[in-house]
C-alpha positions as CSV (number, residue, x, y, z in Angstrom):
1,M,55.5,-208.7,36.2
2,I,51.8,-209.2,37.0
3,E,50.2,-207.3,39.8
4,D,46.9,-209.2,39.8
5,M,47.5,-211.8,42.5
6,T,44.2,-213.6,41.8
7,R,46.0,-215.1,38.7
8,I,48.1,-218.0,39.7
9,C,51.5,-218.7,38.2
10,I,53.6,-221.4,39.9
11,G,57.3,-221.6,39.7
12,L,58.9,-225.0,40.1
13,I,62.5,-225.0,41.2
14,G,63.9,-228.4,40.7
15,G,66.9,-229.4,42.7
16,S,68.8,-232.7,42.6
17,G,66.6,-235.3,41.0
18,L,63.5,-233.1,40.3
19,G,65.5,-230.6,38.2
20,E,66.5,-233.3,35.7
21,A,63.0,-234.8,35.7
22,L,61.2,-231.5,35.0
23,A,63.6,-230.6,32.2
24,T,61.8,-233.2,30.0
25,E,58.6,-231.3,30.1
26,K,57.3,-229.7,26.9
27,G,56.8,-226.0,26.6
28,E,58.3,-222.7,25.7
29,T,61.9,-222.0,26.6
30,I,62.5,-218.5,27.9
31,F,65.8,-216.7,28.4
32,V,65.5,-214.0,31.1
33,D,67.9,-211.1,31.7
34,T,68.3,-209.9,35.3
35,P,70.4,-207.4,37.1
36,F,72.2,-210.3,38.7
37,G,73.1,-212.2,35.6
38,P,71.4,-215.1,33.9
39,P,69.5,-217.6,36.0
40,S,70.8,-221.1,36.5
41,S,68.9,-222.4,33.4
42,P,66.6,-221.2,30.8
43,I,63.0,-221.2,32.2
44,L,60.5,-223.6,30.7
45,R,57.0,-222.2,30.5
46,T,54.1,-224.7,30.2
47,R,50.6,-225.4,31.6
48,R,49.2,-228.2,33.7
49,H,45.5,-228.4,34.6
50,G,45.1,-224.9,33.2
51,V,47.7,-223.5,35.6
52,D,50.7,-221.5,34.3
53,L,54.0,-223.0,35.2
54,A,57.6,-221.7,35.1
55,I,60.2,-224.5,35.5
56,L,63.8,-223.8,36.5
57,Q,66.7,-226.1,37.1
58,R,68.5,-224.8,40.2
59,H,71.8,-226.5,39.4
60,G,71.7,-225.8,35.7
61,P,71.5,-228.3,32.8
62,G,73.6,-231.2,33.6
63,H,73.7,-230.3,37.4
64,I,77.0,-228.3,37.0
65,L,76.4,-225.7,39.7
66,N,77.2,-226.6,43.3
67,P,74.9,-225.0,46.0
68,T,77.3,-222.1,46.6
69,Q,77.6,-221.3,42.9
70,V,73.9,-221.1,42.2
71,S,72.8,-217.5,41.4
72,Y,69.8,-217.5,43.7
73,R,69.1,-213.8,43.1
74,A,69.0,-214.2,39.4
75,N,66.8,-217.3,39.7
76,I,64.2,-215.6,41.9
77,F,64.3,-212.3,40.0
78,A,63.8,-214.1,36.7
79,L,60.7,-215.9,38.1
80,K,59.3,-212.6,39.4
81,K,59.8,-211.0,36.0
82,L,57.7,-213.8,34.4
83,G,54.9,-213.2,36.8
84,V,55.4,-216.1,39.2
85,T,53.2,-215.8,42.3
86,H,54.0,-219.1,44.1
87,I,57.1,-221.2,44.2
88,I,57.4,-224.9,44.9
89,A,61.0,-225.8,45.5
90,S,62.5,-229.2,45.9
91,G,65.8,-230.3,47.3
92,A,67.6,-233.5,48.2
93,S,68.4,-233.6,51.9
94,G,69.7,-235.8,54.7
95,S,67.3,-237.0,57.4
96,L,68.2,-236.1,61.0
97,R,65.3,-238.2,62.4
98,E,64.8,-241.9,62.4
99,E,61.1,-241.5,61.6
100,I,61.9,-239.5,58.4
101,R,62.9,-242.3,56.1
102,P,64.8,-242.0,52.9
103,G,62.3,-241.8,50.1
104,D,59.7,-239.9,52.2
105,L,58.7,-236.3,51.5
106,V,58.8,-233.5,54.0
107,L,56.9,-230.2,53.8
108,A,59.3,-228.1,55.7
109,D,57.8,-225.4,58.1
110,Q,61.0,-224.0,59.7
111,L,64.5,-223.1,58.6
112,I,67.9,-222.5,60.1
113,D,70.4,-220.7,57.9
114,K,74.1,-221.8,58.3
115,T,75.3,-220.4,54.9
116,F,77.9,-217.7,54.9
117,R,79.2,-217.2,51.3
118,R,76.0,-216.3,49.4
119,P,74.4,-212.9,48.8
120,N,71.1,-213.1,50.7
121,T,69.3,-209.9,49.8
122,F,68.3,-208.0,46.6
123,F,68.5,-204.7,48.4
124,E,72.1,-203.6,48.8
125,H,71.4,-199.9,48.7
126,A,68.4,-199.6,51.0
127,A,67.4,-200.9,54.5
128,V,64.7,-203.5,53.7
129,H,63.7,-205.9,56.5
130,V,61.1,-208.5,55.6
131,E,59.3,-210.6,58.3
132,F,60.7,-214.1,58.2
133,A,59.4,-215.8,61.3
134,D,57.5,-218.3,59.2
135,P,59.9,-218.8,56.2
136,F,57.5,-221.1,54.2
137,C,54.1,-219.8,53.0
138,P,51.3,-221.3,55.2
139,V,48.8,-221.0,52.4
140,T,51.0,-222.9,49.9
141,R,51.8,-225.5,52.5
142,R,48.1,-226.1,53.3
143,W,47.5,-226.5,49.6
144,L,50.2,-229.2,49.3
145,L,49.1,-230.9,52.5
146,D,45.6,-231.1,51.2
147,A,46.9,-232.8,48.1
148,A,49.1,-235.1,50.2
149,S,46.0,-236.3,52.0
150,K,44.7,-237.7,48.8
151,L,47.8,-239.8,48.2
152,R,47.7,-242.7,50.6
153,S,50.6,-244.5,49.1
154,I,53.1,-241.6,49.8
155,N,54.4,-240.8,53.2
156,V,54.5,-237.0,53.5
157,H,55.6,-235.5,56.8
158,P,53.6,-232.3,57.4
159,A,56.4,-230.3,59.0
160,G,60.1,-230.3,59.6
161,T,63.0,-227.9,60.4
162,Y,65.4,-227.7,57.5
163,I,69.0,-226.7,58.3
164,C,70.8,-225.2,55.4
165,M,74.6,-225.6,55.4
166,E,77.1,-224.0,53.0
167,G,78.6,-227.2,51.6
168,P,79.6,-228.5,49.2
169,A,81.2,-231.0,51.5
170,F,78.7,-232.9,53.7
171,S,78.6,-232.6,57.5
172,T,81.1,-234.1,59.9
173,R,79.6,-236.6,62.4
174,A,80.0,-234.0,65.2
175,E,78.1,-231.4,63.1
176,S,75.4,-233.9,62.3
177,K,74.8,-234.7,65.9
178,L,74.8,-231.0,66.7
179,H,72.1,-230.4,64.1
180,R,70.0,-233.0,65.8
181,L,70.5,-231.3,69.2
182,W,69.4,-228.0,67.6
183,G,66.1,-229.6,66.7
184,G,66.8,-230.0,63.0
185,D,64.9,-232.6,61.0
186,L,66.6,-232.2,57.7
187,I,70.0,-231.1,56.5
188,G,70.4,-229.6,53.0
189,M,72.3,-227.0,51.0
190,T,69.9,-225.0,48.9
191,A,66.9,-223.5,50.8
192,C,68.9,-220.4,51.8
193,P,69.0,-217.8,50.6
194,E,66.4,-219.0,48.1
195,A,63.5,-218.7,50.6
196,K,64.7,-215.3,51.9
197,L,64.9,-213.9,48.4
198,A,61.5,-215.3,47.5
199,R,60.1,-213.4,50.5
200,E,61.8,-210.2,49.4
201,A,60.3,-210.7,45.9
202,E,56.8,-211.1,47.5
203,I,56.5,-214.7,46.1
204,A,54.9,-217.4,48.2
205,Y,57.4,-220.1,48.7
206,A,57.1,-223.8,49.9
207,L,59.8,-226.5,50.0
208,I,59.3,-230.2,49.4
209,A,62.4,-231.9,50.9
210,L,63.5,-235.2,49.5
211,P,65.4,-237.2,52.1
212,T,67.9,-239.5,50.5
213,D,69.8,-240.9,53.5
214,Y,70.3,-240.5,57.3
215,D,73.2,-238.1,57.0
216,C,76.2,-239.4,59.0
217,W,74.7,-239.3,62.6
218,R,73.4,-242.8,62.0
219,P,76.2,-245.3,61.3
220,H,76.0,-247.4,58.2
221,Q,76.5,-251.1,58.4
222,A,80.2,-251.7,58.3
223,E,80.0,-254.4,55.6
224,T,78.2,-252.2,53.1
225,P,80.6,-251.0,50.4
226,P,80.7,-247.3,49.4
227,H,79.4,-248.0,45.9
228,E,76.4,-249.8,47.3
229,L,75.7,-246.9,49.7
230,L,75.8,-244.5,46.7
231,R,73.4,-246.8,44.7
232,Q,71.0,-246.8,47.6
233,I,71.1,-242.9,47.9
234,R,70.4,-242.6,44.1
235,A,67.6,-245.1,44.4
236,N,66.1,-243.1,47.3
237,L,66.4,-239.9,45.4
238,S,64.7,-241.4,42.3
239,N,61.8,-242.7,44.5
240,A,61.4,-239.4,46.3
241,T,61.5,-237.5,43.0
242,S,58.7,-239.7,41.5
243,R,56.6,-239.1,44.7
244,C,57.3,-235.4,44.6
245,I,56.1,-235.2,41.0
246,E,52.9,-237.1,41.9
247,L,52.3,-234.7,44.8
248,I,52.7,-231.6,42.6
249,Q,50.5,-233.1,39.9
250,T,47.8,-233.8,42.4
251,A,48.0,-230.3,43.9
252,L,47.8,-228.6,40.5
253,A,44.4,-230.3,39.8
254,D,42.9,-227.8,42.3
255,T,44.5,-224.4,43.0
256,S,41.4,-222.9,44.5
257,I,43.1,-222.6,47.9
258,L,45.8,-220.4,46.4
259,A,43.3,-218.3,44.4
260,D,41.0,-217.7,47.4
261,N,43.6,-217.1,50.0
262,P,46.3,-214.5,49.4
263,S,49.7,-215.4,50.8
264,P,51.2,-213.1,53.5
265,A,54.3,-213.1,51.3
266,H,52.4,-211.2,48.6
267,D,52.7,-208.0,50.7
268,A,56.0,-208.7,52.3
269,L,57.5,-205.3,51.4
270,R,54.6,-203.2,52.4
271,L,56.1,-202.3,55.8
272,A,59.6,-203.6,55.1
273,I,61.2,-200.6,53.4
274,W,62.7,-198.6,56.3
275,S,64.8,-196.3,54.2
276,E,63.4,-192.8,53.4
277,K,62.3,-193.5,49.8
278,T,63.4,-190.1,48.5
279,K,67.0,-191.0,49.6
280,I,67.1,-194.2,47.6
281,P,68.9,-193.7,44.3
282,R,66.4,-193.6,41.4
283,M,68.7,-195.9,39.4
284,E,68.4,-198.5,42.1
285,I,64.6,-198.1,42.2
286,E,64.4,-198.7,38.5
287,R,66.9,-201.6,38.6
288,L,64.8,-203.5,41.0
289,K,61.4,-202.3,39.8
290,P,59.9,-205.7,39.3
291,L,60.4,-206.3,43.0
292,W,59.4,-203.1,44.7
293,G,58.2,-200.7,42.0
294,R,54.6,-200.5,43.2
295,Y,55.7,-199.1,46.5
296,F,57.3,-196.1,44.8
297,D,54.3,-195.4,42.4
298,Q,51.8,-194.8,45.2
299,P,51.9,-193.3,48.7
300,T,52.9,-195.4,51.6
301,P,49.7,-196.7,53.5
C-alpha cells in the first residue's frame, strides 16, 4: 500500500465489454492474496502516459461470474494492496431515459442500492460508518468530464442516477417503470457494493456507465425478432466500449487534476471508525491493515 496520495495509480475495473477489451493490454500479471479470497481475475499492471494502471476483469476471464458471484471485497482489497488511489469502473447498463441513447456514455453521480445478497462492508467486527452522500468522487468525475469535453464525437452525459439491482435476471416491466418514477436514469447490477467498498478502502471511485438498451419500460417493435434485439445490444455495447476506452485514454494524457486535488475519499475513514479502538481485536486490525492501519499507528485527530 502507498500512503503518498500525490502519486497516482489508477485501477480500471472492466465490466461487460470493457473487461474483455482491457484484457488484451500488455503488462505484468499479478496474483494478489486477500482476506476475502482471490479477486475475480489476476490484475494486469501496466503504464499509459506515464501513469501506473492496474486492470481487473470484474466478471473474471471469460465472463464467468454473474454480478452476485463477484467477490467485490477481494477485488477492492487487492487494488488497495497494489497502491491504487483512483478507480474508474465501467458497466453495461439499461437506459431509463429516452435522451440516454444506447451507445452513449454516462458519468454517474448518484446511486440507489437494491442489492440484498452481497457483503457490503469490510468491517464486520467494528462499527465503521463512511460518508456516502456523494457515492462517486467529484474530483475524478471532473477529470473525466474535462476529458469528455475534448471528444466532440462522443456523447457523454455528465450525470445520472444509477440503480443497482441484484440480478441476474433483468427487471420486470413494472419494476422498470418504478425505477423511472424513482428518478433513476440507469439500471445495472454491479456498482454496489463496489462503490461502497471503494469508499471504505479510501479509494476515489468513478463509474462510466455503458447503456446498451432501453431496459423493458420502452417497448420494442413487435416485428423485431429476439436474435436481432440481441445483436443490437451487443453492437451497442461494442460501440460504447470503444468510446469508453477513448475517453479513458484521453483522460490519462493529463492527470494533473487528480494530482493537485486530493479526493475526499482519501480520508474517508478519518472520522468513520466509531468503535473504541482498544476494543477492536488486534487480529482484525492486522487482517485489514492495508485499509485502516494508519489510523491505529497514530493518535486520532
